[in-house]
VOLO-148077 format. One line per field, with one value per residue (C-alpha): z, y, x; residue number from 1. Coordinates in Angstrom, 3 decimals, decimal comma. Example, Ala and Ser with C-alpha at 12.3 -4.5 7.8 and 13.67 -1.06 7.14 Angstrom:
2
Z: c(7,800	7,140)
Y: c(-4,500	-1,060)
X: c(12,300	13,670)
n: c(1	2)
# end
This chain:
580
Z: c(29,407	32,447	33,446	32,974	35,558	37,826	37,771	38,335	35,164	33,556	30,027	27,819	24,059	22,773	24,563	22,866	19,749	19,543	20,647	17,730	15,564	16,474	16,308	12,578	12,010	13,396	11,842	15,151	15,717	19,287	20,458	18,601	20,825	23,978	23,451	22,505	25,933	27,748	25,734	27,153	30,934	31,020	29,850	26,520	24,694	23,300	22,126	18,476	17,903	19,087	17,646	14,036	14,831	16,267	12,599	10,793	13,312	12,588	8,976	8,876	10,840	8,453	10,881	8,922	11,124	14,090	12,308	11,247	14,671	16,078	13,185	13,726	17,495	16,215	17,201	14,659	11,126	9,730	9,856	6,999	8,832	10,296	6,788	5,262	7,794	7,029	3,010	3,164	5,199	2,667	-0,177	1,544	1,698	-2,205	-4,989	-2,935	-0,859	-3,563	-2,797	0,903	-0,692	-3,303	-0,338	2,144	-0,877	-1,515	2,322	2,306	-0,343	0,960	4,796	3,244	4,457	3,069	0,779	0,410	-1,728	0,456	0,209	-3,618	-3,821	-1,542	-3,858	-7,330	-5,846	-4,970	-8,584	-10,286	-8,056	-9,059	-12,685	-12,151	-15,142	-15,388	-11,712	-11,964	-14,757	-12,762	-10,063	-12,658	-13,542	-10,116	-9,371	-12,317	-10,818	-7,504	-8,593	-7,365	-10,496	-10,044	-7,452	-8,601	-5,922	-7,697	-11,253	-10,583	-9,151	-12,122	-14,507	-12,645	-12,530	-16,134	-16,865	-14,819	-16,453	-20,015	-20,954	-22,067	-24,147	-21,413	-19,041	-21,834	-21,814	-18,173	-17,994	-21,090	-19,158	-16,209	-16,218	-13,518	-13,605	-10,968	-10,522	-9,229	-11,937	-14,511	-12,518	-12,857	-16,809	-16,963	-14,817	-16,478	-19,715	-18,513	-16,763	-20,231	-21,891	-24,040	-23,212	-26,335	-24,654	-21,222	-22,672	-24,450	-21,472	-19,470	-22,184	-22,198	-18,295	-18,666	-21,089	-18,708	-16,255	-13,942	-13,269	-12,396	-8,765	-6,946	-7,793	-11,360	-11,923	-10,375	-13,002	-16,010	-15,373	-16,432	-19,281	-20,542	-20,233	-22,217	-25,222	-25,124	-24,966	-23,466	-24,546	-22,547	-19,825	-19,489	-19,222	-16,581	-14,804	-15,133	-13,631	-10,802	-9,862	-10,008	-7,802	-5,382	-2,572	-5,433	-5,703	-2,343	-3,100	-3,370	-5,383	-8,058	-8,092	-8,432	-11,446	-13,259	-12,915	-14,527	-17,260	-18,159	-18,196	-20,081	-22,592	-23,106	-21,238	-18,283	-17,904	-16,980	-14,783	-12,710	-12,659	-10,999	-8,423	-7,388	-7,312	-5,008	-1,172	-0,056	-1,518	-0,420	-1,793	-4,395	-6,080	-5,896	-7,498	-10,303	-10,990	-11,204	-13,257	-15,714	-15,602	-16,484	-19,548	-20,929	-20,973	-18,285	-16,598	-14,473	-13,223	-12,125	-10,146	-8,513	-7,754	-5,251	-3,445	-3,257	-2,033	0,930	1,981	1,988	4,866	2,234	2,148	-1,346	-1,486	-3,470	-6,150	-6,260	-6,176	-8,986	-10,766	-10,051	-10,831	-14,549	-14,790	-12,851	-15,630	-18,728	-17,415	-16,702	-13,477	-11,253	-8,147	-7,521	-8,785	-5,771	-3,453	-4,386	-3,671	-0,112	0,820	-0,404	1,856	4,561	4,466	3,951	0,285	-0,601	-1,565	-3,721	-6,790	-9,188	-7,442	-7,445	-11,029	-12,052	-9,902	-12,241	-15,222	-13,912	-12,676	-16,220	-18,256	-16,124	-16,969	-13,232	-14,440	-10,975	-8,985	-11,386	-10,785	-7,013	-7,071	-9,195	-7,595	-4,007	-5,204	-3,279	-5,262	-9,020	-11,899	-15,493	-15,609	-13,655	-15,608	-18,614	-17,159	-16,211	-19,774	-21,084	-19,085	-20,207	-23,764	-23,163	-21,990	-24,850	-22,617	-25,102	-23,485	-20,071	-21,455	-22,863	-19,611	-17,936	-20,560	-19,970	-16,117	-16,569	-18,833	-15,626	-13,334	-12,371	-14,397	-18,197	-20,841	-21,997	-25,864	-24,311	-23,216	-26,609	-28,927	-26,866	-27,192	-31,056	-31,463	-29,871	-31,738	-34,777	-33,369	-32,896	-36,142	-33,508	-36,046	-34,184	-31,114	-33,115	-34,544	-31,055	-29,730	-32,904	-31,619	-28,214	-29,786	-32,010	-29,020	-26,763	-29,753	-29,708	-33,331	-33,721	-31,944	-34,125	-32,510	-31,789	-35,634	-36,805	-34,619	-36,226	-39,600	-38,649	-37,019	-40,222	-42,198	-40,320	-40,112	-44,094	-44,289	-46,446	-47,579	-43,584	-43,255	-46,106	-44,900	-41,586	-43,267	-45,484	-42,955	-40,911	-41,375	-40,785	-41,496	-40,188	-40,673	-38,275	-40,649	-43,616	-42,374	-40,820	-44,435	-45,962	-43,405	-44,155	-47,652	-46,757	-44,618	-47,542	-49,939	-52,030	-52,158	-55,247	-53,855	-50,661	-52,641	-54,749	-51,380	-49,727	-53,083	-52,591	-49,151	-50,305	-53,083	-50,706	-48,634	-45,511	-43,998	-43,541	-40,249	-39,555	-38,843	-42,334	-43,832	-41,774	-43,000	-46,755	-46,874	-45,218	-47,938	-50,437	-48,933	-49,145	-52,682	-53,784	-54,990	-55,217	-57,691	-55,371	-51,902	-53,583	-54,446	-50,980	-49,092	-51,151	-50,461	-46,582	-46,287	-48,861	-48,843	-45,111	-43,778	-41,633	-40,634	-41,726	-39,121	-39,214	-39,960	-43,138	-44,392	-44,397	-46,206	-49,199	-48,986	-49,101	-52,263	-54,220	-53,530	-54,235	-57,669	-58,687	-57,783	-55,774	-56,342	-55,456	-52,345	-51,322	-52,349	-49,655)
Y: c(-3,359	-5,447	-2,325	-0,195	-2,233	-2,295	1,396	2,253	4,230	4,444	3,081	4,317	3,891	6,047	3,543	0,769	2,620	2,783	-0,653	-1,797	0,371	-1,474	-4,724	-3,953	-3,216	-6,581	-8,727	-10,736	-12,585	-13,742	-10,082	-8,988	-11,480	-10,255	-6,728	-7,484	-9,673	-6,716	-4,325	-6,750	-6,567	-2,933	-2,618	-1,656	-4,483	-2,462	0,595	0,836	3,240	0,109	-2,627	-0,891	-0,918	-4,256	-5,802	-3,665	-5,443	-9,386	-8,815	-6,990	-10,355	-12,602	-14,019	-12,895	-15,252	-13,155	-10,030	-11,059	-12,370	-8,720	-7,082	-9,538	-7,972	-4,326	-2,588	0,237	-1,744	1,537	3,208	2,647	2,074	-1,244	-2,597	-0,968	-2,440	-5,927	-5,192	-4,372	-7,837	-9,929	-7,886	-8,678	-12,233	-12,477	-13,776	-16,772	-14,096	-12,318	-13,948	-12,663	-9,230	-9,350	-10,887	-8,086	-5,321	-6,444	-6,519	-2,910	-1,618	-3,561	-2,240	1,213	2,096	5,261	3,895	6,207	6,678	3,827	1,278	1,147	1,388	-1,885	-3,486	-2,823	-4,186	-7,414	-7,688	-6,814	-9,604	-11,900	-10,498	-10,124	-7,656	-7,346	-6,881	-4,283	-2,894	-2,492	-1,036	1,457	2,649	3,090	5,203	7,569	7,129	8,611	11,413	9,414	8,823	11,791	10,078	10,128	6,952	5,153	5,982	4,334	1,321	1,147	1,683	-1,421	-3,538	-3,108	-4,139	-6,948	-8,126	-7,662	-4,838	-2,400	0,179	0,697	1,336	3,730	5,641	6,093	7,229	10,123	11,284	11,871	15,957	15,634	12,865	11,977	9,590	6,964	6,714	6,883	4,223	2,217	2,469	1,566	-1,641	-2,450	-2,621	-4,547	-6,895	-7,521	-8,053	-4,876	-3,815	-1,050	0,739	0,550	2,230	4,959	5,854	6,327	8,809	10,402	10,815	12,438	14,663	15,692	16,994	13,824	11,658	7,776	7,008	3,501	1,821	2,630	2,015	-1,684	-2,203	-0,435	-1,861	-6,046	-4,411	-3,121	-6,601	-8,244	-5,821	-5,892	-1,909	-1,790	1,839	3,057	1,019	2,877	5,826	4,861	3,866	7,121	8,669	6,055	7,177	10,680	10,179	9,024	7,906	5,361	4,027	2,224	0,531	-3,092	-3,775	-1,321	-2,702	-6,194	-4,668	-3,272	-6,504	-8,542	-5,987	-5,867	-9,921	-10,267	-7,573	-10,144	-7,730	-9,879	-7,462	-4,403	-6,705	-7,914	-4,131	-3,255	-6,324	-6,096	-2,272	-2,512	-1,400	-3,946	-7,050	-9,733	-13,000	-11,009	-9,611	-12,703	-14,588	-12,038	-12,685	-16,339	-15,933	-13,817	-16,331	-19,142	-16,913	-16,318	-19,978	-19,777	-22,536	-23,466	-19,945	-19,972	-23,400	-21,742	-18,612	-20,528	-21,610	-18,302	-16,542	-18,911	-18,044	-14,204	-15,613	-15,441	-18,239	-19,351	-18,930	-20,396	-18,119	-18,887	-22,580	-22,544	-20,588	-23,193	-26,186	-25,929	-25,308	-28,677	-30,142	-28,318	-29,598	-32,807	-32,309	-35,024	-34,911	-30,798	-31,110	-34,032	-31,527	-28,701	-30,896	-31,833	-28,385	-27,418	-30,056	-29,383	-25,588	-26,291	-25,056	-27,739	-28,535	-25,578	-26,065	-24,180	-25,790	-29,243	-28,919	-27,948	-30,938	-33,064	-31,789	-32,063	-35,701	-36,529	-34,977	-36,667	-40,159	-40,580	-40,744	-42,887	-39,736	-37,542	-39,725	-40,055	-35,923	-36,092	-38,490	-36,897	-33,386	-32,023	-28,813	-29,760	-26,642	-26,723	-26,552	-29,856	-31,836	-30,402	-31,114	-34,800	-35,245	-33,711	-35,933	-39,134	-37,994	-37,196	-40,459	-42,330	-43,486	-42,564	-44,585	-43,040	-39,420	-40,280	-41,659	-38,509	-36,479	-38,811	-37,794	-34,108	-34,164	-35,880	-33,308	-29,574	-28,512	-28,344	-29,042	-25,604	-24,440	-25,993	-29,126	-29,478	-28,543	-31,533	-34,110	-33,213	-33,707	-36,606	-37,713	-36,980	-38,994	-42,271	-41,900	-41,738	-40,169	-41,257	-39,348	-36,715	-35,882	-36,094	-33,684	-31,457	-31,365	-30,241	-27,408	-26,241	-26,456	-24,256	-22,207	-22,747	-23,005	-19,500	-19,836	-20,245	-22,846	-24,748	-24,863	-25,756	-28,727	-29,752	-29,616	-31,483	-34,274	-34,703	-34,882	-36,969	-39,332	-39,444	-37,269	-34,510	-33,375	-32,933	-31,189	-28,578	-27,920	-26,693	-24,927	-23,114	-22,363	-20,596	-16,623	-15,117	-17,625	-16,995	-18,604	-21,172	-22,550	-22,180	-24,254	-27,014	-27,379	-27,379	-30,220	-32,207	-32,453	-33,708	-36,315	-37,525	-37,439	-34,529	-33,098	-30,995	-29,549	-28,662	-26,835	-24,877	-23,932	-22,662	-20,252	-19,347	-18,506	-16,077	-14,551	-13,922	-11,788	-14,242	-14,061	-17,979	-18,469	-20,870	-23,710	-23,411	-23,433	-26,605	-28,221	-27,177	-27,943	-31,235	-32,301	-31,322	-33,756	-36,617	-35,969	-35,362	-31,910	-30,432	-27,515	-26,425	-26,927	-24,584	-22,050	-22,175	-22,032	-18,780	-17,149	-18,074	-16,564	-13,556	-12,475	-13,096	-13,266	-16,291	-17,933	-21,426	-24,541	-27,245	-29,497	-27,351	-26,889	-31,170	-31,309	-29,225	-30,705	-34,226	-33,530	-31,826	-34,745	-37,590	-35,560	-35,650	-32,054	-32,263	-28,995	-27,148	-29,224	-28,223	-24,405	-24,138)
X: c(-2,038	-0,887	1,462	-1,509	-3,288	-0,691	-0,123	-3,953	-3,830	-7,451	-7,948	-10,560	-11,802	-9,150	-6,355	-7,919	-8,127	-4,188	-3,442	-5,893	-4,057	-0,500	-2,254	-3,409	0,485	1,509	-1,248	-1,141	-4,373	-3,033	-2,664	-5,837	-7,722	-6,398	-7,235	-10,374	-10,802	-9,432	-11,884	-14,644	-13,396	-13,281	-16,885	-16,470	-17,532	-20,700	-18,514	-19,860	-16,506	-14,192	-16,678	-15,904	-12,061	-12,351	-13,952	-11,039	-8,215	-9,675	-10,112	-6,342	-5,264	-6,942	-9,778	-12,649	-15,127	-14,091	-14,738	-18,073	-18,858	-18,224	-20,060	-23,230	-23,267	-23,302	-26,352	-25,861	-26,801	-27,634	-23,822	-21,727	-18,456	-18,627	-19,988	-16,936	-14,628	-16,124	-16,039	-12,454	-11,606	-13,473	-11,486	-8,050	-8,915	-9,044	-11,424	-12,729	-14,596	-16,097	-19,747	-19,713	-18,766	-21,749	-24,023	-23,146	-23,234	-27,047	-27,925	-26,309	-28,651	-31,889	-31,646	-30,882	-27,300	-25,984	-22,998	-19,813	-16,933	-14,992	-17,927	-18,328	-14,019	-14,154	-16,675	-15,413	-11,757	-13,462	-15,278	-11,828	-10,296	-13,080	-13,111	-17,022	-17,459	-21,309	-21,399	-18,712	-20,544	-23,935	-22,068	-20,559	-24,191	-25,130	-22,267	-23,404	-26,746	-25,872	-23,395	-20,193	-18,698	-16,403	-14,653	-11,081	-10,644	-13,655	-12,468	-9,041	-11,090	-13,220	-10,169	-8,427	-11,658	-11,893	-8,459	-8,339	-11,847	-9,909	-12,237	-9,368	-11,416	-13,983	-10,691	-9,383	-12,743	-13,275	-9,387	-10,149	-13,222	-11,259	-10,362	-7,872	-5,641	-2,980	0,001	-2,236	-4,724	-1,618	-0,259	-3,646	-3,510	0,333	-0,241	-3,450	-1,821	1,095	-0,888	-2,938	0,250	-0,177	3,389	3,807	0,491	2,207	4,959	3,117	1,351	4,476	5,589	2,406	2,637	5,892	5,095	2,100	4,964	4,196	7,094	6,873	7,205	8,668	5,059	5,037	9,058	8,369	5,899	7,539	10,944	9,541	7,643	10,945	12,665	9,846	10,072	13,955	13,564	17,346	17,636	14,229	15,671	18,765	16,866	14,829	17,714	19,333	16,301	16,639	20,185	19,347	16,564	18,674	16,052	14,871	18,382	17,758	14,709	15,589	12,558	13,515	17,237	15,738	13,642	16,708	18,612	15,701	15,237	18,543	19,123	15,781	17,656	20,447	23,044	24,189	26,925	24,877	22,670	25,603	26,830	23,698	23,657	27,126	26,677	23,897	24,724	22,147	20,932	18,053	16,446	14,435	17,627	19,574	16,558	16,392	20,175	19,723	16,709	19,150	21,952	19,278	17,273	20,905	22,002	24,315	23,017	26,053	26,596	22,589	23,216	26,382	24,753	22,109	25,222	26,901	23,628	23,121	26,946	25,829	22,956	19,934	17,813	16,311	12,313	9,527	10,136	13,915	13,394	11,040	13,318	16,340	14,513	14,095	17,973	18,588	16,092	17,949	21,339	19,887	21,450	19,378	21,955	21,153	17,629	17,008	19,332	16,746	13,490	14,868	15,585	12,023	10,731	12,636	11,990	7,755	7,894	5,777	3,098	3,632	1,864	4,685	7,448	5,960	5,150	8,568	9,857	7,268	9,150	12,755	12,330	10,661	13,404	16,064	14,459	12,992	9,352	8,229	9,096	7,057	4,237	4,528	4,353	1,548	-0,450	0,169	-0,660	-3,420	-3,996	-3,685	-4,041	-4,046	-0,459	0,336	-2,182	-0,371	3,285	2,113	0,709	4,571	6,338	4,524	5,186	8,863	9,252	6,990	4,446	1,773	-1,121	-0,178	-0,280	-3,649	-5,144	-4,087	-5,773	-9,226	-8,740	-8,312	-11,441	-13,439	-11,715	-12,552	-9,554	-10,851	-7,887	-6,827	-5,638	-2,141	-3,182	-5,285	-2,299	-0,006	-2,732	-3,217	0,744	0,478	-2,180	0,056	2,833	0,821	-1,182	-4,445	-7,155	-10,237	-8,749	-7,503	-11,022	-12,384	-10,146	-10,935	-14,445	-13,601	-11,258	-14,830	-16,540	-14,302	-13,494	-10,030	-9,700	-8,825	-5,442	-2,853	-1,001	-3,922	-5,235	-1,602	-1,455	-5,005	-3,761	-0,734	-2,535	-4,727	-1,863	0,241	-2,929	-3,019	-6,153	-4,824	-8,265	-9,124	-5,523	-6,859	-10,464	-8,949	-6,305	-8,552	-11,049	-8,683	-9,598	-6,305	-3,518	-0,021	3,427	2,238	-0,493	1,468	4,030	1,593	-0,105	3,172	4,216	0,822	1,589	4,951	3,409	2,094	4,725	3,073	6,586	6,161	2,679	4,377	7,135	4,508	2,537	5,682	6,056	2,352	2,959	5,762	3,610	0,892	3,079	3,779	6,699	8,638	10,187	13,271	10,806	9,195	12,455	13,424	10,275	10,512	13,967	13,566	11,047	13,267	15,856	13,028	12,141	15,545	14,966	18,404	17,680	14,380	16,391	19,240	16,543	14,937	18,555	19,326	15,839	16,165	20,052	19,595	15,912	15,149	18,741	17,976	21,306	21,635	21,793	24,000	21,176	20,225	23,584	23,932	20,732	22,123	25,398	23,761	21,329	24,185	26,707	23,557	22,903	26,882	27,326	30,345	31,940	28,960	28,553	32,128	31,979	29,203)
n: c(1	2	3	4	5	6	7	8	9	10	11	12	13	14	15	16	17	18	19	20	21	22	23	24	25	26	27	28	29	30	31	32	33	34	35	36	37	38	39	40	41	42	43	44	45	46	47	48	49	50	51	52	53	54	55	56	57	58	59	60	61	62	63	64	65	66	67	68	69	70	71	72	73	74	75	76	77	78	79	80	81	82	83	84	85	86	87	88	89	90	91	92	93	94	95	96	97	98	99	100	101	102	103	104	105	106	107	108	109	110	111	112	113	114	115	116	117	118	119	120	121	122	123	124	125	126	127	128	129	130	131	132	133	134	135	136	137	138	139	140	141	142	143	144	145	146	147	148	149	150	151	152	153	154	155	156	157	158	159	160	161	162	163	164	165	166	167	168	169	170	171	172	173	174	175	176	177	178	179	180	181	182	183	184	185	186	187	188	189	190	191	192	193	194	195	196	197	198	199	200	201	202	203	204	205	206	207	208	209	210	211	212	213	214	215	216	217	218	219	220	221	222	223	224	225	226	227	228	229	230	231	232	233	234	235	236	237	238	239	240	241	242	243	244	245	246	247	248	249	250	251	252	253	254	255	256	257	258	259	260	261	262	263	264	265	266	267	268	269	270	271	272	273	274	275	276	277	278	279	280	281	282	283	284	285	286	287	288	289	290	291	292	293	294	295	296	297	298	299	300	301	302	303	304	305	306	307	308	309	310	311	312	313	314	315	316	317	318	319	320	321	322	323	324	325	326	327	328	329	330	331	332	333	334	335	336	337	338	339	340	341	342	343	344	345	346	347	348	349	350	351	352	353	354	355	356	357	358	359	360	361	362	363	364	365	366	367	368	369	370	371	372	373	374	375	376	377	378	379	380	381	382	383	384	385	386	387	388	389	390	391	392	393	394	395	396	397	398	399	400	401	402	403	404	405	406	407	408	409	410	411	412	413	414	415	416	417	418	419	420	421	422	423	424	425	426	427	428	429	430	431	432	433	434	435	436	437	438	439	440	441	442	443	444	445	446	447	448	449	450	451	452	453	454	455	456	457	458	459	460	461	462	463	464	465	466	467	468	469	470	471	472	473	474	475	476	477	478	479	480	481	482	483	484	485	486	487	488	489	490	491	492	493	494	495	496	497	498	499	500	501	502	503	504	505	506	507	508	509	510	511	512	513	514	515	516	517	518	519	520	521	522	523	524	525	526	527	528	529	530	531	532	533	534	535	536	537	538	539	540	541	542	543	544	545	546	547	548	549	550	551	552	553	554	555	556	557	558	559	560	561	562	563	564	565	566	567	568	569	570	571	572	573	574	575	576	577	578	579	580)
# end
């Protein structure tokens, strides 16, 4: 602008429109305010075209307040364009601005502003971000009434909204009603299933899309690769990899490269994961983090820690995700020195107070036996969430500070973060350990109130709690009230009988579990063999051991071998013990 002034070159609305577009790309609020000042100096402050552009500019630079101030100065409140710019800014700001979007949307309708496709697209995106299902459903009805529902943009937005609200069947219905489906709507369906952890459906829709002659783009590839890793679909993953190699431009996408590394590592093939990583022409922090995470998930913990140093030697700086990935590795190795170094790095690089990093540090210090550090970190946390509360409860439990764990649970009940199903299960487990029946009943009441009783791991903990506290009838009542019993519930009731020395009944229940068509897990066999050990049931233990290894092909652990050998030895059956 200074150069234009010096040269005496006149400026107009088109000049400023280009400058605003450049500012939107740079997202610099300082430059945005300078441009706005120049617009006023040049007498274009009342230009409605530029005002709409300014609203868009400020929202893109993250200053919704400045955008609202410019918007309030607009004289043509009947024009949809400044409204759309304001709505877009509120959507970019996330779920916290949902009420602003709702208010602006209601005001537009009251003023009779003619809403267009982009208005509804922004509004639906906001509802999706806030999981505002009923508002979204009403808007869907309005689209049908106004004849806008045939828009591909709006149908895609509706699909995204329904998925984010957990209404999968409604999303599928919108999709099935579409006569023409482009790659964007296919991508919305695949991403929606992935978001709701419906991996098989995501893969089914990918296959369906390809059978329709539409091939995945870079967005769909980055969505589907984590899904393939989660379901261990290595063969299909290799097919996707071959497709990426064939489409050479995709091979250069670092996000796709990182996705391939992550996919192979999740499938347990570190060799192929490393080959993709080291065969890549370029690497970045994300690809390094994917490799580190792969080492960690495949039990190569020392290599995961070393990779952090190698990454920095290559000139890449660990980010929040890298740090949150490495801290649990330090915890598992009980590498307190490394953990402290990473903590110092996080402080130095302003990665705190990130909630996931602080939560990982709380767990790491407690596992390494430095509970005081965990307490200090938790006490100084400004923005706690359910996971951080759970981490603090776990930290006390790991260090056998049961009363302190209960105190944190009580504080959590009074906070804005109410205990979720995981916290309830943790607390029930504590009640089992300390035989706190009164508190266990109280938590059982909370479980019923919040309808957590249908969650398998919660109902199993309730059964075990009553059994541990000697109330076997309470354990039986809870067990028989479970509508759909799985292996967790059966294992819990068998354990409850064991707690009460009803060993013969426990063994009978185990056989009933099998005869009723339920499949015992490794944990079920561990529990029932332990009961046989306590009761001295050598014959029962041998039969159960054979069922485990022969019928269910479960490999026996050293502990299970030692139980059988001990029982046979005590029964004087030395030869049988030696034959094992």
